[in-house]
C-alpha positions in Angstrom: 0.9 5.2 -0.1 1.2 1.9 -1.8 2.9 -1.3 -0.5 5.1 -3.7 -2.4 5.7 -7.4 -1.7 9.4 -7.1 -1.0 11.3 -7.4 2.2 10.8 -4.1 4.0 12.0 -3.4 7.5 9.5 -1.3 9.5 10.1 0.5 12.7 8.4 1.5 15.8 7.9 3.5 18.9 6.8 1.8 22.1 5.8 5.1 23.7 2.1 4.1 23.4 2.7 1.2 25.7 4.2 3.2 28.5 1.6 5.9 28.7 -1.4 5.6 31.0 -4.0 6.0 28.2 -3.4 5.7 24.4 -3.9 9.1 22.7 -7.2 9.4 20.9 -5.6 10.3 17.5 -3.2 7.4 17.7 -4.1 3.8 17.0 -5.6 1.6 14.3 -8.5 0.1 16.2 -10.3 -3.2 15.4 -13.9 -2.2 14.5 -15.5 -5.1 16.4 -13.9 -3.9 19.6 -14.3 -0.1 19.1 -16.7 0.1 22.0 -13.6 0.3 24.3 -12.9 3.7 22.7 -16.4 5.0 22.4 -16.5 7.5 25.3 -13.3 9.1 24.1 -14.7 9.3 20.5 -17.9 11.0 21.9 -15.8 13.6 23.7 -14.1 14.5 20.5 -17.3 14.9 18.6 -18.5 11.5 17.4 -22.4 11.4 17.3 -23.1 7.8 16.2 -23.1 4.6 18.2 -20.6 1.7 18.2 -23.2 -0.4 16.4 -23.3 2.2 13.6 -19.7 1.6 13.0 -19.7 -2.2 13.1 -22.6 -4.7 13.3 -23.4 -8.1 11.9 -27.1 -7.7 12.7 -27.8 -4.5 10.8 -26.3 -2.3 8.1 -23.3 -0.3 9.5 -20.5 1.8 8.2 -18.3 -1.3 7.7 -20.7 -2.3 4.9 -19.8 0.8 3.0 -16.0 0.2 3.1 -14.2 -2.0 0.7 -10.7 -3.4 0.3 -9.9 -2.1 -3.2 -7.9 -4.6 -5.1 -6.2 -5.7 -1.9 -3.9 -2.7 -2.0 -6.1 0.3 -1.2 -9.4 1.2 0.4 -12.6 2.4 -1.3 -16.0 3.6 -0.1 -19.5 3.0 -1.5 -21.2 6.4 -2.0 -24.5 5.5 -3.8 -27.3 3.0 -3.9 -25.9 1.9 -7.2 -22.5 0.6 -5.9 -20.5 3.7 -6.9 -17.0 3.7 -5.3 -14.7 6.6 -4.5 -11.0 5.8 -4.1 -7.7 7.6 -4.8 -6.4 8.4 -8.3 -3.2 6.6 -7.5 -5.2 3.5 -6.4 -6.9 3.5 -9.8 -3.8 4.5 -11.7 -3.0 1.1 -13.2 -6.6 0.6 -14.3 -6.6 4.1 -15.8 -3.3 3.7 -17.5 -4.0 0.3 -18.9 -7.2 1.7 -20.5 -5.2 4.5 -22.2 -3.8 4.6 -25.6 -2.2 7.4 -27.6 -5.5 7.7 -29.5 -7.7 7.6 -26.4 -5.5 8.9 -23.6 -7.8 9.0 -20.6 -4.8 9.1 -18.2 -3.8 12.5 -19.5 -7.3 13.7 -20.6 -9.5 12.3 -18.0 -12.7 10.3 -18.5 -16.3 10.4 -17.3 -18.8 7.8 -18.2 -22.2 9.4 -18.8 -24.1 6.1 -18.6 -23.6 2.6 -17.2 -22.9 1.4 -20.7 -19.8 3.7 -21.0 -18.1 2.3 -17.9 -14.9 0.4 -18.5 -14.5 -3.2 -17.2 -11.2 -3.7 -15.4 -10.1 -7.4 -15.6 -8.4 -8.6 -12.4 -9.7 -5.8 -10.2 -11.8 -6.8 -7.2 -13.3 -5.4 -4.1 -13.9 -7.2 -0.8 -16.7 -6.4 1.7 -16.1 -7.6 5.3 -19.0 -9.8 6.4 -17.9 -10.5 9.9 -14.8 -11.2 12.1 -14.4 -13.7 14.9 -11.7 -14.3 17.6 -10.2 -17.8 16.9 -7.1 -17.5 19.2 -7.9 -20.6 21.2 -8.2 -22.9 18.2 -5.0 -21.7 16.6 -2.9 -21.9 19.8 -4.3 -25.4 20.6 -3.1 -26.6 17.2 0.5 -25.5 17.7 0.9 -26.5 21.4 4.1 -28.3 21.9 5.4 -28.0 18.4 9.0 -27.0 17.7 9.5 -23.4 16.7 10.5 -24.1 13.2 7.3 -26.0 12.6 4.8 -23.5 14.1 4.5 -21.1 11.1 3.5 -23.8 8.7 1.1 -25.3 11.2 -0.5 -21.9 11.9 -1.0 -21.3 8.2 -2.5 -24.8 7.8 -4.9 -24.4 10.7 -5.9 -20.9 9.7 -6.8 -22.2 6.2 -8.8 -25.0 7.8 -10.7 -22.6 10.1 -11.5 -20.3 7.2 -12.6 -23.2 4.9 -15.0 -24.5 7.6 -16.4 -21.0 8.2 -17.3 -20.4 4.5 -18.4 -23.9 3.7 -21.7 -23.9 1.9 -21.4 -20.2 1.1 -19.8 -18.0 -1.6 -17.7 -16.1 0.9 -14.0 -16.1 1.2 -12.1 -16.3 4.5 -8.7 -16.0 6.1 -7.1 -15.9 9.6 -4.8 -13.1 10.6 -2.5 -12.9 13.6 -2.3 -9.9 16.0 0.2 -8.8 18.6 2.9 -11.0 16.9 0.9 -14.2 17.2 -0.6 -13.7 20.6 -4.1 -13.3 19.1 -5.9 -14.5 16.0 -9.0 -13.4 14.2 -11.0 -15.0 11.4 -12.3 -12.7 8.6 -15.1 -13.5 6.3 -15.4 -11.5 3.0 -17.6 -11.3 0.0 -15.5 -10.7 -3.1 -16.8 -8.9 -6.2 -14.8 -9.2 -9.4 -16.8 -7.1 -11.8 -15.5 -3.7 -11.1 -15.6 -0.9 -13.7 -14.0 2.5 -14.2 -16.6 5.3 -14.0 -14.4 8.4 -14.0 -11.1 10.0 -13.4 -9.8 13.5 -13.6 -6.8 14.1 -15.9 -3.6 13.1 -14.1 -2.5 16.7 -14.2 -5.2 17.1 -11.5 -5.2 13.6 -10.0 -1.4 13.6 -9.7 -0.8 17.3 -9.4 2.6 18.0 -7.9 4.0 14.7 -8.9 7.1 13.5 -7.0 8.0 17.0 -6.0 4.9 17.4 -3.7 4.6 13.7 -2.8 4.5 13.3 1.1 4.5 17.1 1.5 2.1 19.6 3.0 0.8 22.0 1.8 -0.7 19.9 -1.0 -3.0 20.6 -3.9 -3.8 17.2 -5.4 -7.1 15.9 -6.7 -6.2 12.4 -5.8 -9.4 10.6 -6.5 -11.0 8.3 -9.1 -14.5 6.7 -9.4 -15.4 3.0 -9.9 -18.5 0.9 -9.7 -19.0 -2.6 -8.4 -21.4 -4.9 -10.4 -23.3 -8.0 -9.4 -25.5 -10.7 -10.9 -29.2 -10.4 -11.0 -29.4 -11.8 -7.5 -27.1 -9.0 -6.2 -24.4 -11.5 -5.5 -20.8 -11.7 -6.9 -20.6 -12.7 -10.5 -18.0 -12.9 -13.2 -18.1 -10.0 -15.7 -21.1 -10.0 -17.9 -22.8 -7.2 -19.9 -26.0 -8.3 -18.2 -24.7 -7.7 -14.7 -26.4 -4.9 -12.7 -24.9 -2.2 -10.4 -24.5 -3.7 -6.9 -27.1 -2.6 -4.3 -25.1 -2.1 -1.1 -26.3 -2.6 2.5 -24.9 0.8 3.3 -23.5 3.8 1.5 -22.0 7.1 2.7 -23.6 10.4 2.4 -21.3 13.1 1.0 -20.9 16.3 2.9 -20.0 19.7 1.4 -20.6 21.6 4.6 -16.9 22.0 5.2 -15.0 21.7 8.5 -13.0 23.8 11.0 -9.9 23.2 13.0 -10.7 20.7 15.8 -13.6 19.0 14.2 -13.9 15.3 14.7 -12.5 13.1 11.9 -12.4 9.3 11.5 -10.6 7.2 8.9 -12.2 3.8 8.2 -10.2 1.4 6.0 -7.6 -1.3 5.4 -4.1 -0.1 6.5 -1.3 -2.3 5.2 1.4 -3.1 7.8 3.2 -1.4 10.6 5.7 -2.8 13.0 5.6 -0.5 16.0 7.0 -3.1 18.4 10.3 -3.6 16.5 13.3 -3.1 18.7 16.0 -0.5 18.5 18.2 -3.1 16.7 15.7 -3.1 13.9 15.5 0.7 13.7 19.3 1.0 13.5 19.6 -1.7 10.9 17.0 -0.1 8.7 18.2 3.5 8.9 21.9 2.6 8.5 21.7 -0.2 5.9 18.4 -1.4 4.6 16.5 1.8 3.7 19.5 3.5 1.9 20.0 0.3 -0.1 16.3 0.3 -1.1 16.5 3.9 -2.2 19.6 3.1 -4.3 18.1 0.1 -6.1 14.8 1.9 -6.8 16.7 4.9 -8.2 18.3 2.5 -10.7 14.9 1.4 -11.9 13.3 4.8 -12.0 16.1 6.3 -14.1 16.0 3.5 -16.6 12.3 3.7 -17.0 12.2 7.5 -17.2 14.7 7.5 -20.0 12.4 5.3 -22.0 9.2 7.1 -21.0 10.5 10.4 -22.2 10.9 9.0 -25.7 7.2 8.6 -26.7 3.7 8.7 -25.3 3.0 5.0 -25.9 6.0 4.0 -23.7 5.1 6.5 -21.1 1.5 5.1 -20.8 2.8 1.5 -20.6 5.3 2.2 -17.9 3.6 5.0 -16.0 1.8 2.9 -13.4 4.9 0.8 -12.6 7.0 4.0 -12.4 4.5 5.7 -10.0 4.4 2.7 -7.7 8.2 2.5 -7.3 8.6 6.3 -7.1 6.1 6.6 -4.3 8.1 4.5 -1.8 11.5 5.6 -3.2 10.8 9.0 -1.7 9.1 7.4 1.3 12.3 5.6 2.4 14.3 8.8 2.0 11.9 10.7 4.2 11.4 7.9 6.7 15.1 7.6 7.4 15.5 11.3 7.7 12.7 11.7 10.2 13.6 8.6 12.3 17.0 10.2 12.8 15.6 13.7 13.4 13.2 12.4 16.1 15.9 10.2 17.6 13.7 7.1 17.6 16.7 4.8 18.0 17.7 6.6 21.2 14.1 6.5 22.4 13.9 2.8 21.9 17.0 2.2 23.8 15.6 4.0 26.8 12.3 2.1 26.6 14.1 -1.2 26.3 16.2 -0.4 29.3 13.0 0.1 31.3 11.6 -3.1 29.9 14.8 -5.0 30.9 14.4 -3.8 34.5 10.8 -5.0 34.6 11.7 -8.3 33.0 14.7 -9.0 35.1 12.8 -10.8 37.8 10.6 -12.8 35.4 12.5 -15.9 34.1 10.3 -16.2 31.0 11.2 -12.7 29.7 14.6 -11.9 31.4 16.7 -13.1 28.5 14.8 -11.3 25.7 17.1 -8.2 25.5 20.2 -10.3 25.1 18.5 -12.7 22.7 17.4 -9.9 20.4 20.9 -8.4 20.5 22.5 -11.8 19.5 20.0 -12.4 16.7 20.6 -9.1 15.1 24.3 -9.2 15.6 24.5 -12.4 13.6 22.2 -11.2 10.9 23.3 -7.6 10.5 26.3 -8.3 8.2 24.0 -9.8 5.6 21.1 -7.4 5.7 22.3 -5.5 2.6 22.8 -8.7 0.7 19.2 -9.7 1.5 17.9 -6.3 0.4 19.7 -6.7 -2.9 18.1 -10.1 -3.4 14.6 -8.9 -2.7 14.6 -5.4 -3.9 17.1 -6.0 -6.7 17.5 -9.5 -8.2 13.9 -10.6 -7.4 12.6 -7.2 -8.6 13.7 -8.1 -12.1 10.4 -8.5 -14.0 11.2 -11.7 -15.9 12.6 -13.4 -12.9 9.5 -12.5 -10.8 7.0 -13.6 -13.5 8.9 -17.0 -13.8 8.6 -17.6 -10.0 5.7 -19.9 -10.1 7.2 -22.0 -12.9 10.5 -22.3 -11.1 8.9 -23.5 -7.9 6.6 -25.9 -9.7 9.4 -27.4 -11.6 10.9 -28.6 -8.3 7.7 -30.4 -7.4 6.8 -32.5 -10.4 5.5 -32.5 -14.0 1.9 -32.1 -13.0 2.6 -29.0 -11.0 4.8 -27.7 -13.7 2.1 -28.0 -16.4 -0.4 -26.2 -14.1 2.1 -23.4 -13.5 2.9 -23.2 -17.3 -0.8 -22.5 -17.9 -0.9 -19.8 -15.3 2.1 -18.2 -16.8 0.6 -18.3 -20.2 -2.5 -16.6 -18.9 -0.4 -13.9 -17.2 1.8 -13.2 -20.2 -0.2 -10.3 -21.6 0.3 -8.3 -18.4 4.1 -9.0 -18.6 4.2 -8.1 -22.2 2.3 -4.9 -21.6 5.1 -3.4 -19.4 8.1 -5.1 -20.8 10.7 -2.7 -22.2 13.8 -4.3 -23.7 16.2 -1.4 -23.2 15.1 -0.5 -19.7 14.8 -4.1 -18.4 18.3 -5.0 -19.6 19.8 -1.8 -18.3 18.3 -2.3 -14.9 19.6 -5.9 -14.8 23.1 -4.8 -15.6 23.1 -1.9 -13.1 21.8 -3.9 -10.2 24.2 -6.8 -10.7 27.1 -4.3 -11.0 26.1 -2.5 -7.8 25.9 -5.8 -6.0 29.4 -6.7 -7.1 30.7 -3.4 -5.7 28.7 -3.2 -2.5 28.6 -6.8 -1.2 31.8 -8.3 0.2 33.2 -11.0 -2.2 33.0 -13.6 0.6 29.2 -13.1 0.6 28.7 -13.5 -3.2 26.5 -16.5 -3.8 28.2 -19.3 -5.7 26.1 -18.9 -8.9 26.8 -15.1 -8.9 30.6 -15.7 -8.6 30.5 -18.2 -11.4 28.7 -15.7 -13.7 31.2 -13.0 -12.9 34.2 -15.2 -13.5 32.9 -16.8 -16.7 32.1 -13.4 -18.2 34.7 -11.1 -16.8 35.5 -8.1 -19.0 37.6 -6.0 -16.7 34.8 -4.1 -15.0 31.5 -5.2 -13.3 29.5 -3.1 -15.8 31.0 -4.6 -18.9 30.9 -8.1 -17.4 27.3 -8.1 -16.6 26.5 -6.3 -19.9 28.1 -9.3 -21.6 26.1 -11.7 -19.5 22.8 -9.8 -20.0 23.4 -9.9 -23.8 23.9 -13.7 -23.5 20.7 -14.2 -21.5 18.5 -12.0 -23.7 19.8 -13.6 -26.9 19.7 -17.2 -25.8 16.9 -17.6 -23.3 13.4 -18.2 -24.4 12.0 -17.0 -21.1 12.8 -13.2 -21.2 11.5 -11.5 -24.4 7.7 -11.8 -24.5 7.5 -13.0 -28.1 10.0 -15.8 -27.5 8.3 -16.8 -24.2 4.9 -16.9 -25.9 6.3 -19.2 -28.6 8.1 -21.4 -26.0 4.9 -21.8 -23.9 2.8 -22.7 -26.9 4.9 -25.8 -27.4 4.5 -29.1 -25.5 7.4 -28.4 -23.1 8.4 -30.4 -20.1 10.5 -29.8 -17.0 13.6 -31.1 -18.9 13.0 -28.6 -21.7 13.0 -25.6 -19.4 15.9 -26.8 -17.3 18.3 -26.3 -20.2 17.3 -22.7 -20.7 19.9 -20.2 -19.5 17.3 -17.8 -18.1 15.8 -20.7 -16.0 19.3 -21.7 -14.8 19.7 -18.1 -13.5 16.3 -17.8 -12.0 16.4 -21.1 -10.2 19.1 -19.7 -7.9 16.7 -17.0 -6.7 13.3 -18.5 -6.5 12.4 -19.1 -3.8 14.6 -16.5 -2.2 15.8 -18.8 0.7 17.8 -20.7 -1.9 20.5 -18.2 -1.2 22.0 -19.1 2.2 23.9 -16.7 4.4 27.6 -17.7 4.7 27.6 -18.6 8.4 25.5 -21.8 8.5 22.3 -19.8 8.9 19.7 -18.7 6.4 17.4 -15.8 6.3 14.5 -18.2 7.1 16.3 -19.1 10.3 16.7 -15.5 11.4 13.1 -14.9 10.7 12.1 -18.0 12.8 14.2 -16.7 15.7 12.9 -13.2 15.4 9.2 -14.4 15.2 9.7 -16.4 18.4 11.3 -13.4 20.2 8.6 -11.0 18.9 5.8 -13.3 20.1 7.3 -13.5 23.6 8.1 -9.8 23.6 4.4 -8.9 22.8 3.2 -11.4 25.4 5.4 -9.6 27.9 4.1 -6.2 26.9 0.5 -7.2 27.0 1.1 -8.5 30.5 3.1 -5.4 31.6 0.3 -3.2 30.3 -2.7 -5.3 31.1 -4.7 -2.4 32.5 -4.2 -0.3 29.4 -5.9 -0.2 26.0 -3.3 -1.3 23.4 -4.0 -1.4 19.6 -2.3 -4.0 17.5 -0.1 -3.3 14.5 -1.8 -2.9 11.1 -1.9 -6.1 9.1 -4.1 -5.3 6.1 -7.3 -5.8 8.1 -10.1 -3.3 8.6 -9.4 -0.6 11.2 -10.8 2.6 12.5 -8.6 5.6 13.5 -10.2 8.7 15.0 -9.0 12.1 15.8 -9.5 15.7 14.6 -9.0 18.0 11.7 -6.0 19.8 13.0 -3.3 22.3 12.0 0.4 22.0 13.0 3.6 23.8 13.3 6.5 22.1 11.4 9.1 24.5 12.8 9.4 27.7 14.9 7.5 30.6 13.4 5.5 28.5 10.9 1.9 27.2 11.4 0.2 25.3 8.6 -3.5 25.9 8.0 -5.9 22.9 7.9 -6.8 23.5 4.2 -5.4 24.4 0.9 -7.4 26.1 -1.9 -7.6 26.3 -5.6 -5.7 29.6 -5.4 -2.7 27.6 -4.3 -3.1 25.3 -7.2 -2.9 28.2 -9.6 0.1 29.6 -7.7 2.0 26.4 -8.5 0.9 26.2 -12.1 3.7 25.9 -14.7 2.5 25.6 -18.3 3.8 22.4 -20.0 5.5 21.1 -16.8 5.1 17.4 -16.2 4.1 17.9 -12.6 2.4 21.3 -12.4 0.6 21.8 -15.7 -3.2 22.2 -15.7 -6.0 21.6 -18.2 -7.3 24.8 -19.9 -10.8 24.0 -18.7 -9.5 24.2 -15.1 -7.9 27.6 -15.7 -11.1 28.9 -17.3 -13.3 27.7 -14.4 -10.9 29.3 -12.0 -10.7 32.6 -13.7 -14.5 32.9 -13.9 -14.8 31.6 -10.3 -17.0 28.9 -11.5 -17.1 26.8 -8.3 -20.8 25.9 -8.4 -22.3 24.9 -5.1 -18.9 23.7 -3.8 -17.1 27.0 -3.2 -16.7 28.7 0.1 -15.7 32.3 0.8 -15.0 33.0 -2.8 -12.6 30.1 -3.3 -12.6 26.2 -3.4 -11.0 24.0 -0.8 -8.7 21.4 -2.3 -7.1 19.4 0.4 -7.2 19.3 4.2 -5.3 17.6 7.1 -6.2 15.6 10.1 -4.2 13.9 12.9 -5.5 10.5 12.1 -3.2 7.5 12.3 -2.9 5.8 8.9 -0.4 3.9 6.7 -0.1 2.4 3.3 -3.3 0.6 2.3 -5.4 3.4 3.8 -5.1 5.2 0.5 -8.6 6.0 -0.7 -10.1 5.5 2.8 -13.1 7.7 3.7 -12.5 10.5 6.1 -15.8 10.7 8.0 -17.2 13.5 10.3 -19.0 13.0 13.5 -22.3 12.5 11.7 -21.1 9.6 9.6 -20.7 11.8 6.4 -17.9 11.6 3.9 -15.8 14.8 4.0 -12.7 13.6 2.2 -10.4 10.8 1.0 -7.1 10.0 2.7 -4.2 9.9 0.3 -0.9 10.7 1.9 1.1 11.5 5.0 3.4 14.6 5.7 7.1 14.8 5.4 7.7 15.8 9.1 6.2 12.5 10.3 7.5 10.0 7.7 8.4 7.9 10.7 4.7 7.3 11.4 4.6 3.7 10.3 7.0 3.3 12.7 6.9 5.7 15.5 3.7 7.8 15.9 4.5 11.4 16.6 1.5 13.3 18.0 3.1 16.7 17.3 3.8 16.2 13.6 1.7 13.3 12.3 -0.9 14.4 9.8 -3.1 12.7 7.2 -3.5 14.6 3.9 -6.9 14.3 2.4 -8.7 15.4 -0.8 -11.8 17.4 0.1 -15.1 16.1 -1.1 -16.0 19.6 -2.4 -13.0 19.5 -4.8 -13.9 15.9 -5.8 -17.5 16.9 -6.7 -16.4 20.1 -8.4 -14.0 18.1 -10.7 -16.8 15.6 -11.5 -19.5 18.2 -11.9 -18.1 21.5 -13.2 -15.0 20.2 -15.0 -16.2 16.7 -16.0 -19.9 17.6 -16.7 -20.8 14.2 -15.2 -24.2 15.3 -13.7 -25.3 11.7 -13.8 -22.7 10.9 -11.1 -23.6 13.8 -9.0 -27.3 12.8 -9.2 -26.5 9.4 -7.6 -25.0 10.9 -4.4 -26.7 11.9 -1.2 -25.1 15.3 -0.9 -25.4 17.0 2.5 -25.2 20.7 1.8 -26.0 23.3 4.5 -23.1 25.5 3.7 -22.7 29.2 4.8 -23.5 32.0 2.3 -20.4 33.4 0.6 -19.5 36.4 -1.3 -17.6 35.6 -4.5 -14.3 37.3 -5.2 -13.7 39.1 -8.4 -12.3 37.1 -11.3 -8.5 36.9 -11.5 -6.9 37.3 -14.9 -3.9 35.1 -15.7 
């Protein structure tokens, strides 16, 4: 459940706003304010106190939760700073430490001592220190400003507030908006940059089922990996050093292997990415009809080109596997999301809800024009939505354009900024070089530009693009852009890594780079708002209008629902979602159990298959029923489901029982509720989790990493079982 920094339209359901009380299993709640939900949590089985969840005066569960790399969540599970997170969250770190000679991605890896743990440059974890409502300060700073100046001022004021708050400390801080700019909170973090890989199962376990099973229940995936955070001798953040010590946390989670039953309390504590559940019906329709299908098409182009190269040899597969997995994850997501939004008739639901809102707002001058203003804004923008998606998901997704972005922007500011950006680009070059593939990158470039030519009306082609097509025309778009790609790759010093490295090593100036054909292409795209919409309006202007309307809409909804508890959209800040372990019925006559077992893993097993193969050690342990202390009723639980409300960024989040014990790691959602980012559906929405018993079995029995097991506070108390007879296969 990863997120990418491209333009993505999310969707919503406003049903939560029109019910008398928000359902307990719906909502991503702010930890500092969780006391509002406490009585409902207790009714469902929660046995701790609000202060056990969030406190700045004593150690609380928040101190055991980390933002992992800024894209996932992790949890501290030992007094030595051990971190559990998902396998797909650690995938890049695992793949980048793999070679054909030491292929830990395929073979797995378990450090048997601190000295064997692998440093991961660039990886970090953030601990939340505290949060604070700063709404009054931010709103006072923008009072009376024109709409087109507010966003920049809010960013400036937020940075000032954060800087003042962390002055004299080693903390980091930022300000986030809630309810579309109707509320603002300051977050103070402690950032640790010495994070090391401790262990990972083979990807045949960690990614079992591959793309076929992705977003699907029943699931049988061991989606976990193990890291450790290190600190200086004072237990404070420090740059990597062999002399650093494992971090001693304020709090770590005990790990339960007691198991669970249908209806048991479950809580997910983590850093969900972004939702937009207050988007109007216009946004839903635009996404399902135009934006999402275009994203799927453009990602399919990249995936096919990479797969062709990955199938050629192991070294290429290892280099491209992380990039491929990240794009594939949300390629399937957008397919499923569109399907479920239509099946659940979310657009029609939104229209009814907006009609009700219009009746309420009709007598209120401040809000009465909102429906018609939204309609007008989307009507003007809709013809250009596919073009914008092509720019963000296509042109700007080109690796060499994206990695040149800082240089292009700096060149427009001045020589000093250019030289600083040049140094940053040189430092980032090894990462670009690592995943560069000449054949695939050129093929993707040609395919995306050809598709743009065919899909976007000629009247909307940017001037630079029309010039390229005319100057290189070869009878078809494919041959035309192949000719242009050959010209760029052969004449630019900014695309192929070896030429770029040589170019950056020289004493170059802005004038030197301005003559490069690759720069001349990229400068038209970076920043993205250089491409104007052909109606006197830019994407930025649409976003300004929409931001103003969204702010007013949420203000109205907060007023309309002032007696109700409303949770804000996810925005990459720490949240709590609570509910229950719960089965569900996807269709008439079918009910899905809350758990899957190792027996189901073996039923899917296909020797040699890229998605359903298994290590021999796994098969041997299964056949001898060697489940150690982790088995139950003669088998081993692998995954389970709960009705918790999560989204991207929650990957790796701890699933915690009513006693505050770790019972699993959240890693996915289910196909029937792919609209969940979007429109929460109580009947179908489920969170798919890897069971802690399976995690520990993989570490202990398969990995033999007794040292890791010895670090954990394992809560046992499991019922006696009678093993089944061995099964020969």
